[in-house]
C-alpha positions in Angstrom: -10.8 119.3 227.3 -9.0 119.7 224.0 -10.5 121.5 221.2 -11.6 118.3 219.4 -10.3 116.0 221.2 -11.8 112.6 220.6 -14.5 110.4 222.7 -11.0 108.1 222.7 -9.2 110.5 224.2 -11.1 112.0 227.0 -12.4 108.8 227.8 -8.3 107.4 228.5 -7.4 110.8 230.1 -10.1 110.8 232.3 -9.7 107.6 233.9 -5.1 108.0 233.9 -6.2 111.2 235.8 -8.1 109.7 238.4 -5.6 106.6 238.3 -7.8 104.3 237.3 -8.0 100.6 235.2 -10.2 100.1 232.7 -11.7 97.7 235.0 -12.9 100.0 237.9 -13.3 102.9 235.5 -16.4 100.9 233.6 -17.2 100.6 237.1 -17.1 104.0 237.9 -18.9 104.9 235.0 -21.5 102.1 235.3 -20.2 99.5 232.5 -18.8 96.7 230.8 -14.8 96.7 231.1 -15.1 96.1 227.5 -17.0 99.3 226.5 -14.3 101.5 228.2 -11.8 99.7 226.6 -13.3 100.0 222.9 -14.4 103.5 223.6 -10.3 104.4 224.0 -9.8 102.3 220.8 -11.8 104.0 219.3 -13.7 101.4 217.9 -17.2 102.3 219.8 -18.5 105.9 221.6 -20.1 105.9 224.5 -24.1 105.7 224.1 -25.6 109.6 225.4 -26.1 108.4 229.5 -22.4 107.0 228.8 -21.6 110.1 227.5 -23.3 112.7 230.4 -21.7 111.1 233.0 -18.2 111.2 231.3 -18.1 114.6 230.2 -19.6 115.2 234.5 -16.8 114.1 235.7 -14.5 116.2 233.2 -16.4 119.0 234.4 -16.1 118.4 237.8 -12.6 118.1 237.7 -12.4 121.2 235.6 -15.0 123.0 238.2 -12.0 121.8 241.2 -9.1 122.2 239.1 -10.8 126.6 239.3 -11.6 126.4 242.2 -15.1 126.4 241.7 -15.8 123.9 244.4 -20.1 122.1 245.6 -21.5 124.1 248.2 -20.5 120.9 250.5 -17.5 121.4 250.4 -17.0 125.7 250.3 -18.6 125.3 253.6 -16.8 122.8 254.6 -13.2 124.3 253.7 -14.2 127.4 255.8 -15.0 125.5 259.1 -11.5 123.8 259.0 -9.9 126.9 258.1 
């Protein structure tokens, strides 16, 4: 995430990185598709719980990109190597 990336940019970039539709991304976050569309348009911002989920998705992606995997994933990688 860029230092000053807006919530609209964050929501849209996470959704597109995952190759998801607005409806699919909304379902993943547990919100209505119109809610995600409003975030991406900059008309509204996520409620605190939705924002936490959105930021957790980004954090997980960044950690995986940098080689930090959850313990279960690391164990699975070690057993298949």
